[in-house]
C-alpha positions in Angstrom: 36.1 -31.7 80.9 33.7 -32.1 77.9 32.5 -28.9 76.5 28.6 -28.3 76.6 28.6 -30.5 80.0 28.6 -29.8 83.6 30.7 -31.9 85.6 29.0 -33.4 89.0 31.1 -35.2 91.5 30.0 -36.7 95.0 32.6 -35.8 97.5 33.0 -38.4 100.2 36.5 -38.2 101.3 36.2 -41.9 101.6 36.8 -45.3 99.9 35.7 -45.8 96.3 32.8 -48.0 97.3 31.2 -45.4 99.2 32.0 -42.9 96.5 30.4 -45.5 93.7 27.2 -46.2 95.8 26.5 -42.5 96.3 27.3 -41.6 92.8 24.9 -44.3 91.4 22.4 -43.3 93.8 22.3 -39.6 92.5 22.2 -40.9 89.3 19.1 -42.9 90.2 17.8 -39.7 91.9 18.4 -37.4 88.8 17.0 -40.1 86.4 13.9 -39.9 88.7 13.3 -36.4 88.2 14.1 -36.5 84.3 17.7 -35.3 84.1 19.9 -37.2 82.3 23.6 -37.9 83.9 26.1 -40.3 82.7 29.7 -41.1 83.7 32.5 -39.2 82.3 34.8 -42.1 82.1 33.6 -45.8 81.7 33.8 -47.7 85.3 37.0 -49.3 85.9 37.7 -51.9 88.4 39.9 -51.1 91.3 42.0 -53.9 92.6 40.7 -55.4 95.5 37.4 -53.7 95.5 34.9 -56.2 94.0 33.3 -54.0 90.9 34.5 -50.7 92.4 35.5 -47.7 90.3 38.0 -44.9 90.8 37.7 -42.2 93.4 37.3 -39.8 90.4 33.7 -40.5 89.8 32.3 -38.0 87.6 29.0 -37.3 85.9 28.5 -35.2 83.0 25.1 -33.1 82.6 24.1 -31.1 79.5 25.1 -27.5 80.6 21.5 -26.5 79.5 20.6 -28.4 82.5 22.3 -26.1 84.9 19.6 -23.9 86.4 18.1 -23.4 89.9 15.7 -26.5 89.3 18.9 -28.7 88.7 20.9 -27.4 91.8 17.7 -27.5 94.1 17.6 -31.2 92.9 21.3 -31.8 94.0 20.9 -30.0 97.2 17.7 -32.0 98.1 19.5 -35.1 97.4 22.7 -34.2 99.5 19.8 -33.4 102.5 18.8 -36.8 102.4 22.0 -38.1 104.4 23.8 -36.2 106.7 27.7 -35.3 105.1 26.7 -35.4 101.6 28.6 -33.3 99.6 28.7 -32.8 95.8 30.5 -30.5 93.5 29.2 -29.0 90.3 31.8 -27.4 87.8 31.0 -25.4 84.7 33.6 -23.9 82.7 35.8 -22.1 85.5 33.1 -22.0 87.5 32.5 -24.5 90.6 29.9 -25.0 93.5 29.9 -27.4 96.5 26.5 -28.2 97.6 26.2 -30.2 101.2 23.6 -31.3 103.6 23.6 -27.9 105.3 21.1 -25.4 103.2 22.0 -22.4 105.2 23.0 -19.4 102.9 23.2 -21.8 99.6 20.4 -20.5 97.9 22.4 -17.1 97.0 25.6 -18.9 96.4 23.5 -21.1 93.9 22.2 -18.0 92.1 25.8 -16.3 92.1 26.9 -19.8 90.1 24.2 -20.2 87.9 24.6 -16.2 86.8 28.3 -16.8 86.3 28.0 -20.3 84.5 25.1 -18.8 82.1 27.6 -15.9 81.3 30.4 -18.1 80.6 28.1 -20.3 78.5 26.9 -17.1 76.6 30.3 -16.0 76.2 31.6 -19.3 74.9 28.3 -19.6 72.3 29.7 -16.1 70.9 33.0 -17.2 70.3 31.7 -20.4 68.6 29.5 -18.4 66.3 32.2 -15.5 65.6 35.7 -17.3 65.7 37.4 -13.9 64.4 
């Protein structure tokens, strides 16, 4: 995982074509809300799938972008269709959002708090390498 970035992965439990389509849809949705996301690895062609990429599609979003607003955007995208799930990873913290919004607000707040704590520890370590 790249430092300074949040890994965002669409979880489909299905074929690579569906994963690719939903991931590209999420990129477009985030771009429409002025959030830049890019693929962690260049798209690779999978044998037998026209223009498809592998199952491990991961987006990178600047870690400064991990806010309640960002996670709300991802949660809203998940609610657009039944069964959508997205995993957000920052450092050792992980959050899975899906189309069921019940009880997710408290989980999101804990994730953001933990991610912010880890980010400040990382910044302190980089500033004072002793």
